[in-house]
C-alpha positions as CSV (number, residue, x, y, z in Angstrom):
1,M,33.4,-0.3,-33.6
2,Q,30.3,-2.4,-33.3
3,R,31.9,-4.6,-30.7
4,F,32.7,-1.6,-28.5
5,E,29.1,-0.3,-28.8
6,L,27.7,-3.7,-27.8
7,K,30.0,-3.8,-24.7
8,I,28.7,-0.4,-23.7
9,F,25.1,-1.4,-24.3
10,L,25.5,-4.6,-22.2
11,T,27.3,-2.7,-19.4
12,V,24.5,-0.2,-19.2
13,A,21.8,-2.8,-19.4
14,V,23.4,-4.9,-16.7
15,N,23.8,-1.9,-14.4
16,I,20.2,-0.9,-14.9
17,F,19.1,-4.4,-14.1
18,L,21.2,-4.6,-11.0
19,W,20.1,-1.2,-9.7
20,T,16.4,-1.8,-10.3
21,G,16.6,-5.3,-9.0
22,C,18.2,-4.3,-5.7
23,N,15.8,-1.6,-4.8
24,P,12.2,-3.0,-4.6
25,E,9.5,-0.4,-4.9
26,G,5.8,-0.3,-5.6
27,K,4.2,-0.2,-9.1
28,P,1.2,1.8,-10.1
29,I,-2.1,-0.1,-9.6
30,A,-4.1,-0.8,-12.7
31,Y,-7.5,0.2,-11.4
32,G,-10.3,-1.9,-12.7
33,E,-7.8,-4.6,-13.8
34,D,-5.7,-5.6,-10.8
35,K,-7.2,-7.9,-8.2
36,C,-6.8,-7.8,-4.5
37,E,-4.4,-10.5,-3.2
38,F,-6.6,-11.1,-0.1
39,C,-10.3,-10.9,-1.2
40,R,-9.8,-11.3,-5.0
41,M,-12.1,-8.3,-5.8
42,S,-11.1,-5.8,-8.5
43,I,-9.2,-2.8,-7.2
44,V,-11.3,0.2,-8.4
45,D,-11.4,3.0,-5.8
46,R,-8.2,5.1,-6.1
47,R,-8.6,6.2,-2.4
48,F,-8.2,2.8,-0.9
49,G,-5.7,0.6,-2.9
50,G,-2.5,-0.6,-1.5
51,E,0.6,-2.8,-1.9
52,V,3.0,-4.9,0.1
53,V,6.4,-5.2,-1.5
54,T,8.8,-7.9,-0.4
55,N,12.6,-7.5,-0.1
56,K,12.9,-9.5,-3.3
57,G,10.5,-7.2,-5.2
58,K,7.4,-9.3,-5.2
59,I,4.3,-7.0,-5.1
60,Y,1.0,-7.9,-3.5
61,K,-1.9,-5.6,-4.3
62,F,-5.0,-4.8,-2.2
63,D,-8.3,-3.0,-2.6
64,A,-8.5,-1.7,0.9
65,V,-6.5,-1.2,4.1
66,E,-8.6,-4.0,5.7
67,C,-7.3,-6.5,3.1
68,T,-3.7,-5.3,3.6
69,L,-4.0,-5.8,7.4
70,N,-5.6,-9.3,6.9
71,F,-2.8,-10.3,4.6
72,L,-0.1,-9.1,7.0
73,D,-1.8,-11.0,9.9
74,R,-1.7,-14.4,8.1
75,E,0.5,-16.9,9.8
76,D,2.5,-17.6,6.6
77,V,3.5,-14.0,6.1
78,D,7.0,-13.2,7.5
79,E,7.0,-9.4,8.0
80,S,10.8,-9.4,8.3
81,K,10.8,-10.1,4.5
82,I,8.6,-7.1,3.7
83,K,10.4,-4.0,2.4
84,L,7.4,-1.6,1.9
85,V,3.7,-1.3,2.8
86,L,2.0,1.3,0.7
87,T,-1.5,2.7,0.6
88,N,-3.5,5.1,-1.4
89,T,-5.1,7.8,0.7
90,Y,-8.4,9.6,0.7
91,D,-6.8,13.0,0.1
92,T,-4.3,11.8,-2.6
93,P,-6.2,9.2,-4.6
94,G,-4.1,7.0,-6.9
95,K,-0.8,7.9,-5.2
96,L,0.9,5.2,-3.2
97,N,2.1,6.5,0.2
98,N,4.2,4.8,2.9
99,A,1.5,3.2,5.1
100,F,3.6,3.6,8.2
101,E,3.6,7.4,7.8
102,C,-0.1,7.8,7.1
103,Y,-3.0,8.5,9.4
104,Y,-6.2,6.4,9.5
105,L,-9.7,7.7,10.3
106,K,-12.1,5.1,11.6
107,S,-15.5,6.7,11.2
108,E,-18.9,5.0,10.6
109,N,-19.8,8.1,8.6
110,M,-17.1,7.3,6.0
111,P,-17.5,3.8,4.5
112,S,-14.5,1.9,3.1
113,P,-14.6,-1.0,0.5
114,M,-14.5,-3.8,3.0
115,G,-17.0,-2.2,5.5
116,M,-14.6,-1.5,8.4
117,F,-14.8,2.3,7.9
118,L,-11.0,2.7,7.6
119,N,-9.9,5.7,5.7
120,P,-6.2,6.4,5.1
121,F,-4.9,10.0,4.9
122,S,-1.5,11.3,4.0
123,S,-1.3,13.8,6.8
124,A,-2.6,14.3,10.4
125,A,-4.1,17.7,9.3
126,E,-6.2,16.0,6.6
127,A,-7.3,13.2,8.9
128,L,-8.3,15.6,11.6
129,N,-10.1,17.8,9.2
130,Y,-12.3,14.9,8.0
131,Q,-12.7,13.8,11.6
132,K,-14.3,17.1,12.5
133,A,-16.9,16.6,9.9
134,N,-17.4,12.8,10.3
135,N,-16.5,12.0,13.9
136,G,-14.5,8.8,14.6
137,I,-10.9,8.2,15.8
138,V,-7.6,9.0,14.1
139,M,-4.8,6.4,14.4
140,K,-1.3,5.9,13.2
141,W,-0.2,2.5,11.7
142,D,0.8,0.8,15.0
143,E,-2.5,1.9,16.7
144,L,-4.4,0.6,13.6
145,R,-2.7,-2.7,13.8
146,A,-3.5,-3.1,17.5
147,D,-7.1,-2.0,17.0
148,F,-7.5,-4.5,14.1
149,A,-6.0,-7.3,16.1
150,N,-8.6,-6.6,18.9
151,L,-11.4,-7.2,16.4
152,R,-10.4,-10.8,16.0
């Protein structure tokens, strides 16, 4: 009987390992403990953190959208090996959202941790609402990448 239970346990354990190992996803940021992969500062503001997850499941954590963009623009980063790019947002602090689906308000009236005034939002409505009060421009991910590249 014990042998049968051991086989079941091992079968379940192997299946859990295979399923979780084959589907890379982000992990919660330990605010105040995790360090930014790019600038090495502590990640403390729940509105601005982010992650890049590779196809193999390696997770790189960041304290701001600016650091995520700088990391992705490095010559040694092969974006074809990246599974997910995640970001916290101003309107959903602490929750990791798909960065490609977010909206980014660039407004000098809304500082961000690295000083480029980039504020991520989970929806267009939220970004436009903050834009009304703070001016600036709202961009999607591809526009943000192009704008960031022009600053170099």
